[in-house]
C-alpha positions as CSV (number, residue, x, y, z in Angstrom):
1,M,93.9,103.2,93.4
2,S,94.3,106.0,91.0
3,G,97.5,107.6,92.3
4,E,96.3,110.8,91.6
5,R,96.5,114.1,94.2
6,G,94.0,115.7,95.7
7,L,91.8,112.2,96.5
8,E,89.8,111.7,99.2
9,I,89.1,108.2,100.8
10,V,86.0,107.5,102.1
11,F,84.5,105.2,104.9
12,E,80.7,105.1,105.0
13,P,79.9,104.8,109.1
14,R,77.6,102.2,109.0
15,V,77.8,97.8,108.2
16,G,76.9,97.0,105.1
17,R,78.4,100.6,103.7
18,R,81.1,101.2,101.3
19,I,84.5,102.4,101.5
20,F,86.1,103.7,98.5
21,E,88.4,106.7,97.1
22,R,87.0,109.5,95.5
23,T,89.2,111.9,92.9
24,A,89.0,115.5,93.0
25,D,87.2,114.9,89.7
26,G,84.4,112.6,91.3
27,R,85.6,109.5,90.0
28,E,84.9,106.7,92.5
29,F,87.3,103.2,93.2
30,E,85.5,100.7,95.7
31,W,88.2,99.5,98.2
32,G,85.6,97.7,100.7
33,E,82.7,97.2,103.0
34,I,82.0,98.0,106.0
35,T,81.3,94.8,108.5
36,A,81.6,96.5,111.6
37,W,81.3,100.3,112.6
38,E,81.5,100.4,116.6
39,P,83.2,103.5,117.8
40,P,85.7,104.1,119.3
41,A,86.7,100.6,119.6
42,R,86.5,98.7,116.9
43,L,85.9,99.0,112.8
44,G,85.9,95.8,110.4
45,Y,85.7,95.7,106.7
46,R,86.5,93.5,104.2
47,W,89.1,94.8,101.6
48,S,88.5,93.8,97.7
49,I,91.3,96.5,96.5
50,A,93.1,95.6,93.5
51,T,90.5,92.2,93.6
52,T,86.9,90.9,93.1
53,P,84.5,91.5,96.0
54,E,84.5,87.1,96.0
55,D,88.1,88.0,96.7
56,A,88.2,90.1,99.3
57,T,89.9,89.5,102.8
58,D,88.6,90.5,106.0
59,V,90.4,93.4,108.2
60,E,89.2,94.2,112.0
61,I,91.4,97.0,113.9
62,R,90.4,97.4,117.7
63,F,91.6,100.2,119.9
64,H,92.3,99.8,123.4
65,R,92.8,102.2,126.1
66,D,96.5,102.2,127.5
67,G,96.6,104.7,130.1
68,E,95.3,108.1,130.2
69,S,96.9,109.4,126.5
70,A,97.4,106.6,124.7
71,T,95.7,104.0,122.4
72,R,97.0,100.9,121.5
73,V,95.7,99.3,117.9
74,E,95.8,95.8,117.2
75,I,94.7,95.0,113.6
76,E,94.2,91.2,112.1
77,H,94.1,91.0,108.2
78,R,92.8,87.2,107.5
79,G,90.9,85.4,105.0
80,W,94.4,84.2,102.8
81,D,93.1,80.9,102.7
82,R,90.2,81.8,101.0
83,L,92.4,82.5,98.2
84,G,93.9,79.1,98.0
85,A,97.5,79.2,96.1
86,R,97.2,82.9,95.7
87,G,96.7,83.8,99.2
88,P,100.8,83.9,100.3
89,S,101.7,86.0,97.8
90,W,98.6,88.4,97.8
91,R,99.2,88.5,101.8
92,D,102.7,89.0,101.3
93,V,101.7,92.1,98.8
94,N,99.0,93.5,101.4
95,Q,101.6,93.5,104.6
96,G,103.7,95.6,102.2
97,G,100.7,98.6,102.5
98,W,100.4,97.9,106.2
99,D,104.5,98.9,106.5
100,G,103.9,101.5,104.4
101,T,100.4,102.9,105.8
102,L,100.9,102.4,109.4
103,P,104.2,104.8,110.6
104,A,102.8,107.2,108.6
105,F,99.7,106.7,110.8
106,Q,101.8,106.9,113.8
107,R,103.5,110.2,112.8
108,A,100.6,111.7,112.1
109,C,99.2,110.8,115.8
110,P,100.0,113.0,118.9
111,A,102.5,111.5,121.1
112,T,101.2,113.3,124.0
113,I,97.9,115.0,124.5
114,G,97.7,118.8,126.2
């Protein structure tokens, strides 16, 4: 949200807790609320970044073991219908965010464990 360097993204590890950004000078920007916290299999949250909590969408991420050294990640981002006519355009904006985030995450994960 802030675009500042040195920020921290915090997922408070319990249902009902916050996802937020904390800048180097301590300012916090709310991003959402944890709805499912089941490590290492599942994470769910209401995503309200750049919108109001009433217009939050729902994200569910599931992690499935795939052999000895791989994990399959399934992401479902839903709730666009509750936004009415704005839903399709807001979904497209968020798709751009996923398109930018997922390749960076994939690069950060080791291809092999050894």
